[in-house]
C-alpha positions as CSV (number, residue, x, y, z in Angstrom):
1,X,-15.3,-5.0,20.9
2,X,-16.8,-7.8,18.9
3,X,-14.6,-10.2,17.2
4,X,-17.1,-10.6,14.4
5,X,-15.7,-6.9,13.3
6,X,-12.1,-7.9,12.9
7,X,-13.1,-11.0,11.6
8,X,-14.8,-9.2,8.7
9,X,-12.6,-7.1,8.1
10,X,-10.2,-9.3,7.1
11,X,-12.2,-10.7,5.4
12,X,-13.1,-7.7,3.1
13,X,-9.5,-7.6,2.2
14,X,-9.1,-10.6,0.6
15,X,-7.5,-10.4,-2.8
16,X,-10.6,-10.5,-4.9
17,X,-8.6,-11.1,-8.9
18,X,-6.8,-13.8,-7.4
19,X,-7.9,-15.9,-10.4
20,X,-7.1,-13.2,-13.2
21,X,-3.8,-12.9,-11.6
22,X,-3.5,-17.0,-11.4
23,X,-4.3,-16.9,-15.1
24,X,-1.4,-14.3,-15.8
25,X,1.2,-15.9,-13.8
26,X,0.1,-19.7,-15.7
27,X,0.3,-17.7,-19.2
28,X,3.5,-15.9,-18.1
29,X,5.2,-18.8,-16.9
30,X,3.9,-21.3,-19.6
31,X,5.7,-19.2,-22.5
32,X,9.2,-19.3,-20.4
33,X,9.1,-22.8,-19.9
34,X,8.5,-23.2,-23.4
35,X,11.7,-20.8,-24.8
36,X,14.1,-21.6,-22.1
37,X,13.2,-25.1,-21.1
38,X,11.9,-26.5,-24.3
39,X,9.2,-27.9,-21.6
40,X,4.6,-27.5,-21.5
41,X,4.5,-26.4,-18.5
42,X,2.7,-23.7,-16.5
43,X,4.2,-24.3,-13.1
44,X,7.0,-25.4,-13.5
45,X,10.5,-23.3,-12.3
46,X,8.2,-20.4,-11.3
47,X,8.1,-19.1,-7.9
48,X,5.3,-16.6,-6.6
49,X,7.1,-13.9,-4.6
50,X,6.5,-10.7,-2.8
51,X,3.6,-10.2,-1.2
52,X,1.4,-12.1,-2.8
53,X,3.8,-15.0,-2.5
54,X,3.8,-14.3,1.9
55,X,0.2,-14.3,1.5
56,X,0.0,-10.9,3.1
57,X,-1.2,-9.0,0.2
58,X,-4.5,-7.8,-0.1
59,X,-6.9,-6.7,-2.5
60,X,-6.2,-3.7,-4.8
61,X,-2.5,-5.0,-5.6
62,X,-1.0,-3.4,-7.8
63,X,2.7,-5.1,-8.4
64,X,2.9,-8.7,-8.2
65,X,6.6,-10.4,-8.2
66,X,7.5,-13.6,-9.5
67,X,10.8,-15.4,-10.0
68,X,11.6,-17.6,-12.9
69,X,14.1,-19.9,-12.7
70,X,16.6,-20.3,-15.8
71,X,18.9,-23.3,-16.7
72,X,22.8,-22.9,-14.9
73,X,24.6,-23.0,-17.8
74,X,22.7,-20.0,-18.9
75,X,24.1,-18.0,-16.1
76,X,27.4,-19.1,-17.0
77,X,27.1,-17.5,-20.5
78,X,25.2,-14.4,-19.7
79,X,28.5,-13.8,-16.6
80,X,31.1,-14.3,-19.6
81,X,29.9,-11.4,-22.0
82,X,32.0,-8.7,-22.4
83,X,29.3,-6.2,-22.1
84,X,26.1,-6.2,-20.1
85,X,25.0,-9.5,-19.5
86,X,22.7,-8.9,-17.0
87,X,21.0,-6.4,-19.5
88,X,21.3,-8.6,-22.7
89,X,19.6,-11.9,-20.4
90,X,16.6,-9.0,-19.4
91,X,15.9,-8.9,-23.1
92,X,15.8,-12.3,-24.0
93,X,13.4,-12.8,-21.4
94,X,11.4,-9.6,-22.7
95,X,11.9,-10.9,-26.6
96,X,10.3,-14.2,-25.3
97,X,6.8,-12.4,-23.5
98,X,6.9,-10.1,-26.2
99,X,6.3,-13.0,-28.6
100,X,3.2,-14.0,-26.3
101,X,2.2,-10.2,-25.4
102,X,1.9,-8.4,-28.8
103,X,0.1,-5.7,-27.4
104,X,1.1,-5.5,-23.7
105,X,3.6,-3.2,-22.7
106,X,7.1,-5.0,-21.9
107,X,10.0,-3.5,-20.7
108,X,13.2,-4.3,-18.7
109,X,14.2,-2.5,-16.0
110,X,17.1,-3.0,-13.9
111,X,16.4,-6.9,-12.7
112,X,13.1,-7.5,-14.1
113,X,10.8,-7.7,-16.6
114,X,7.7,-5.8,-15.9
115,X,4.6,-6.9,-17.9
116,X,2.2,-3.8,-17.7
117,X,-1.5,-5.8,-17.3
118,X,-4.7,-3.2,-17.6
119,X,-5.3,-4.2,-13.8
120,X,-1.8,-5.2,-12.8
121,X,2.2,-5.2,-13.2
122,X,3.8,-8.7,-13.1
123,X,7.7,-8.0,-12.6
124,X,9.3,-11.3,-13.9
125,X,12.6,-12.1,-11.7
126,X,15.0,-14.1,-13.9
127,X,17.1,-16.1,-11.9
128,X,19.5,-19.4,-11.4
129,X,19.1,-21.4,-8.4
130,X,22.8,-21.2,-7.1
131,X,22.8,-24.1,-4.8
132,X,26.5,-23.4,-2.6
133,X,24.8,-20.2,-2.0
134,X,21.2,-21.7,-1.0
135,X,19.5,-18.7,-3.1
136,X,18.7,-17.1,-6.4
137,X,21.1,-15.6,-8.1
138,X,19.9,-12.5,-10.5
139,X,21.2,-10.0,-13.2
140,X,21.4,-6.5,-12.3
141,X,21.9,-3.9,-15.7
142,X,22.3,-1.1,-13.9
143,X,25.3,0.5,-13.9
144,X,27.2,-1.5,-16.3
145,X,25.6,-4.5,-14.8
146,X,26.6,-7.1,-11.5
147,X,25.0,-10.4,-10.1
148,X,23.3,-10.4,-6.9
149,X,22.0,-12.9,-4.9
150,X,18.5,-13.3,-3.2
151,X,17.2,-15.8,-0.7
152,X,13.1,-14.6,-0.9
153,X,12.4,-18.5,0.3
154,X,14.2,-18.1,3.5
155,X,11.9,-14.5,3.7
156,X,8.6,-16.8,3.0
157,X,9.6,-20.0,5.5
158,X,10.4,-17.4,8.5
159,X,7.4,-15.7,7.5
160,X,5.3,-18.7,7.7
161,X,6.9,-20.1,10.9
162,X,6.1,-17.4,13.1
163,X,2.5,-17.2,11.8
164,X,2.3,-20.4,12.9
165,X,3.7,-19.4,16.2
166,X,1.6,-16.5,16.5
167,X,-1.9,-18.1,15.3
168,X,-1.9,-16.8,12.3
169,X,-2.0,-13.3,13.8
170,X,1.0,-12.1,11.9
171,X,-0.2,-12.8,8.4
172,X,-4.1,-10.9,10.1
173,X,-2.0,-7.9,11.4
174,X,0.1,-7.5,7.9
175,X,-3.0,-7.1,5.8
176,X,-4.3,-5.0,8.0
177,X,-1.5,-2.5,8.5
178,X,-1.8,-2.1,4.5
179,X,-5.6,-1.2,4.7
180,X,-3.9,1.6,7.2
181,X,-1.4,2.6,5.0
182,X,-2.9,2.9,1.8
183,X,-5.6,4.9,3.8
184,X,-2.9,7.2,5.6
185,X,-0.5,7.4,2.8
186,X,1.9,6.3,4.8
187,X,4.9,5.2,2.4
188,X,5.9,1.9,3.7
189,X,7.1,-1.4,1.1
190,X,5.1,-4.5,1.8
191,X,8.4,-6.3,2.8
192,X,9.0,-3.4,5.3
193,X,5.4,-4.0,6.4
194,X,6.0,-7.9,7.4
195,X,9.2,-7.3,8.8
196,X,8.1,-5.0,11.5
197,X,5.5,-7.3,12.0
198,X,7.4,-9.6,12.1
199,X,9.7,-8.2,14.6
200,X,7.0,-7.0,16.8
201,X,5.7,-10.5,17.5
202,X,9.2,-11.9,18.0
203,X,9.0,-9.0,20.6
204,X,5.6,-9.4,22.6
205,X,4.7,-13.5,22.8
206,X,1.5,-12.1,25.0
207,X,0.1,-11.9,21.4
208,X,0.9,-15.2,20.1
209,X,-2.0,-17.1,21.1
210,X,-4.5,-14.0,21.0
211,X,-7.7,-14.5,18.9
212,X,-9.9,-11.4,17.2
213,X,-10.9,-10.7,20.1
214,X,-8.0,-9.0,21.6
215,X,-6.8,-7.0,18.1
216,X,-8.1,-3.9,19.7
217,X,-5.6,-4.3,22.6
218,X,-2.7,-5.6,20.1
219,X,-3.1,-3.0,17.6
220,X,-2.8,-0.3,20.4
221,X,0.8,-2.0,21.4
222,X,1.4,-2.6,17.6
223,X,0.8,0.8,16.6
224,X,2.9,1.9,19.8
225,X,5.6,0.0,19.1
226,X,6.3,1.0,15.2
227,X,5.6,4.7,16.9
228,X,8.3,4.2,18.9
229,X,11.2,2.9,16.7
230,X,14.2,5.0,15.9
231,X,14.3,6.0,12.2
232,X,16.5,3.8,10.4
233,X,17.6,3.6,6.8
234,X,16.9,-0.1,6.5
235,X,15.7,-3.4,8.5
236,X,16.7,-6.8,8.2
237,X,14.4,-8.9,6.5
238,X,13.0,-12.3,8.3
239,X,15.0,-15.3,6.8
240,X,17.2,-14.0,4.6
241,X,18.8,-10.8,6.8
242,X,18.0,-8.9,3.4
243,X,18.0,-5.3,3.3
244,X,14.7,-3.7,4.0
245,X,15.1,-0.1,3.1
246,X,12.6,2.8,4.6
247,X,11.4,5.0,2.3
248,X,9.3,7.3,4.4
249,X,9.0,7.7,7.8
250,X,6.2,6.4,9.2
251,X,6.3,7.0,12.6
252,X,4.2,9.8,13.4
253,X,1.9,8.8,11.2
254,X,1.5,5.3,13.7
255,X,1.6,7.3,16.5
256,X,-1.3,9.0,15.8
257,X,-2.7,5.4,14.7
258,X,-2.4,4.2,18.6
259,X,-4.1,6.9,20.1
260,X,-7.1,6.8,17.7
261,X,-7.0,2.6,18.8
262,X,-6.5,3.5,22.1
263,X,-9.3,5.5,22.1
264,X,-11.5,3.1,20.7
265,X,-10.2,0.5,23.2
266,X,-11.8,2.9,26.0
267,X,-15.4,3.9,24.3
268,X,-17.9,1.7,25.8
269,X,-20.2,3.3,22.8
270,X,-19.7,0.5,19.5
271,X,-20.8,3.1,16.9
272,X,-18.2,5.1,18.3
273,X,-16.1,2.2,18.2
274,X,-16.1,1.6,14.4
275,X,-16.4,5.3,13.5
276,X,-12.9,5.6,15.1
277,X,-11.5,2.2,13.5
278,X,-12.7,2.9,10.1
279,X,-11.0,6.1,10.4
280,X,-7.7,3.7,11.4
281,X,-8.3,1.5,8.6
282,X,-10.6,3.1,6.2
283,X,-13.5,1.6,4.5
284,X,-12.1,-1.9,4.6
285,X,-13.6,-2.2,8.0
286,X,-17.0,-3.1,8.7
287,X,-19.7,-0.9,9.7
288,X,-22.2,-4.4,10.3
289,X,-21.3,-7.7,10.4
290,X,-22.2,-9.3,6.6
291,X,-24.1,-12.8,7.6
292,X,-25.4,-13.7,4.0
293,X,-22.8,-14.8,1.1
294,X,-25.3,-12.7,-1.0
295,X,-25.1,-9.5,0.9
296,X,-22.8,-6.8,-0.8
297,X,-19.2,-6.7,1.1
298,X,-19.3,-3.5,3.4
299,X,-15.9,-2.9,1.8
300,X,-17.5,-1.8,-1.0
301,X,-20.3,0.9,-0.3
302,X,-20.0,3.6,2.2
303,X,-23.4,3.7,4.7
304,X,-23.2,7.8,4.7
305,X,-26.5,8.8,3.9
306,X,-24.8,11.7,1.6
307,X,-24.5,10.2,-2.0
308,X,-22.3,13.1,-3.1
309,X,-19.1,11.8,-1.5
310,X,-16.7,10.2,-3.9
311,X,-14.1,7.6,-2.5
312,X,-10.6,6.7,-4.6
313,X,-10.7,3.3,-3.8
314,X,-13.5,2.6,-6.0
315,X,-11.5,4.6,-8.6
316,X,-8.3,3.3,-8.4
317,X,-6.4,0.5,-6.9
318,X,-4.9,2.2,-4.0
319,X,-0.9,1.1,-3.1
320,X,0.6,3.1,-1.6
321,X,4.6,3.7,-2.8
322,X,5.5,7.8,-2.4
323,X,5.0,10.5,-0.2
324,X,2.8,13.3,-0.6
325,X,2.4,16.0,1.4
326,X,0.3,19.2,1.4
327,X,-0.8,22.2,3.2
328,X,-2.6,25.4,2.7
329,X,-1.6,29.1,2.8
330,X,-4.2,30.6,4.9
331,X,-5.2,34.8,3.7
332,X,-7.3,37.1,5.3
333,X,-7.9,40.9,3.6
334,X,-5.6,39.7,1.2
335,X,-2.3,39.5,3.2
336,X,-0.7,35.6,3.9
337,X,-1.6,34.5,7.9
338,X,0.5,31.2,7.8
339,X,0.6,28.0,6.6
340,X,-2.6,25.9,8.0
341,X,-0.3,22.9,10.1
342,X,1.7,25.2,11.8
343,X,-1.6,27.5,12.5
344,X,-3.1,24.2,13.7
345,X,-1.0,23.8,16.0
346,X,-1.8,26.9,17.8
347,X,-5.4,27.6,17.1
348,X,-7.9,24.8,17.2
349,X,-10.1,26.6,15.0
350,X,-9.8,29.2,11.8
351,X,-12.3,31.9,11.5
352,X,-14.9,32.2,9.0
353,X,-14.1,34.1,5.7
354,X,-10.6,33.3,4.9
355,X,-9.2,32.1,1.9
356,X,-7.4,29.1,1.3
357,X,-4.8,28.4,-0.9
358,X,-4.1,24.4,-0.7
359,X,-1.2,22.9,-2.6
360,X,1.9,20.3,-2.9
361,X,4.4,20.7,-0.6
362,X,6.5,17.8,-1.6
363,X,5.9,15.0,-4.2
364,X,8.3,12.3,-4.8
365,X,6.3,10.3,-7.3
366,X,8.3,10.2,-10.8
367,X,6.5,12.2,-13.4
368,X,4.2,11.7,-15.6
369,X,1.1,11.2,-13.1
370,X,-2.2,13.2,-12.2
371,X,-3.2,15.1,-9.2
372,X,-7.0,14.7,-8.0
373,X,-8.2,16.5,-5.5
374,X,-11.4,15.8,-3.1
375,X,-12.7,18.6,-0.5
376,X,-15.9,17.5,2.0
377,X,-17.4,20.4,3.8
378,X,-19.2,18.6,7.4
379,X,-21.7,20.1,9.5
380,X,-25.3,21.3,10.0
381,X,-24.4,24.3,8.3
382,X,-22.8,22.3,5.3
383,X,-25.9,20.0,5.3
384,X,-29.0,23.2,5.4
385,X,-26.7,24.5,2.8
386,X,-26.5,21.6,0.6
387,X,-23.0,21.7,0.3
388,X,-21.6,18.4,1.1
389,X,-19.7,18.1,-1.3
390,X,-17.0,15.2,-1.4
391,X,-16.4,14.3,-5.4
392,X,-12.7,13.4,-6.3
393,X,-11.8,15.8,-9.5
394,X,-8.4,16.3,-10.9
395,X,-6.0,19.4,-10.9
396,X,-6.1,21.9,-13.4
397,X,-2.5,21.9,-13.7
398,X,-1.2,24.2,-11.4
399,X,-0.9,22.0,-8.1
400,X,-3.5,24.0,-6.0
401,X,-7.0,24.1,-4.9
402,X,-8.6,27.9,-3.6
403,X,-11.3,27.6,-1.4
404,X,-12.9,29.7,1.8
405,X,-13.8,29.3,5.3
406,X,-17.3,29.2,4.6
407,X,-18.8,26.3,6.8
408,X,-18.7,25.9,10.6
409,X,-17.6,22.4,11.3
410,X,-15.2,19.9,10.4
411,X,-13.8,19.7,7.2
412,X,-11.2,18.1,5.2
413,X,-9.0,17.9,1.6
414,X,-7.3,14.9,0.5
415,X,-4.9,14.8,-2.5
416,X,-4.1,11.8,-4.6
417,X,-1.6,11.1,-7.2
418,X,-2.2,8.3,-9.9
419,X,0.0,6.8,-12.0
420,X,-0.3,4.0,-14.5
421,X,-3.6,3.6,-13.3
422,X,-2.9,3.4,-9.9
423,X,-3.1,6.0,-6.8
424,X,0.5,5.6,-5.4
425,X,0.6,8.7,-2.9
426,X,-2.3,10.5,-0.9
427,X,-2.5,13.4,1.8
428,X,-5.0,15.0,3.9
429,X,-5.1,18.2,5.9
430,X,-8.2,19.0,8.4
431,X,-9.6,22.1,8.0
432,X,-11.5,23.0,11.4
433,X,-13.8,26.1,11.0
434,X,-15.4,28.3,13.7
435,X,-18.3,30.2,13.8
């Protein structure tokens, strides 16, 4: 496959609101410098951390992290408090930011002060430079309060060094893995993705000097590696060695992605390759190469001639952080024939004339949230009867959706969980119907 497709894919993933993010970082920094350092600066004492700081974030990022360095004497003062010193520190920083953002929701949350802007959230970690430990000392207000150590600078340096050693492939791959996890509802944090990709390149030097032209083979190897990992509660982060916890089980979806990548690698038909890569990575993977700077990004539209279909990425930022599982009861003449996922292991097709009750089996998103559904019919009969559908709509409160197996073809039902204006969990189930 042409390297240009993967290069275009990488460009499509670029954060498009970087100027808004920079403005917010600068504004926060200005206020905190004024109150805690008596200085006028929008850059001093601030460090961008997290995915954005490691430069592995993609467009749609909704959680941004920054460390704000406070004077060391403040640490001594708050550490000496008889009560919960970390909580008092968070409230002092919160009060400072409330003076700047009077109409914005700002709250202290354990270790950080959270500022909820309209398009993203910034989590500010008030911290102190601990020279002896070569890291940041910060407060944790949970369980009565305690003081902990983190080393994000070492993490960023380790990722940067390996990125250079791998011809910049490490960060490219980290971005593309985020597109995969958001497309398929894989509950993996950004640092876990970067850690596992970092480990992969550390164990597979074969791809260190490769270009985009080798990405088809690279992703077969990478997804195979991810799918073959034993489950662990945590991994050690690059540079710092801090524990990076695994929130969900990603291995089974990685194995499916590896198989799809292998299929794309083996086919000699360009259109089929593109289709398969888009099934792996979603709509950010291009259907064509954009040659003009004035051309609309292929990530912003779908080339399907059926204009009724809607896409969650066009409605909300997608940043998967939780697990969602849906299934369906298959009913025939009033009797329950079993669950759809279980039946699909035994029968490739469902007969027509069955009733289906799609419902949420598992969802670990903290309430409140909103549930949305999408029903997509595929095939000549659905086209002939003008019933392609594909619109996204809100759940009616029962966390279920009832349908019938009326149209021959391969259809699908997808569910999305929206919390604070972000799609934080999603799942999809295929519905194959025979005549």
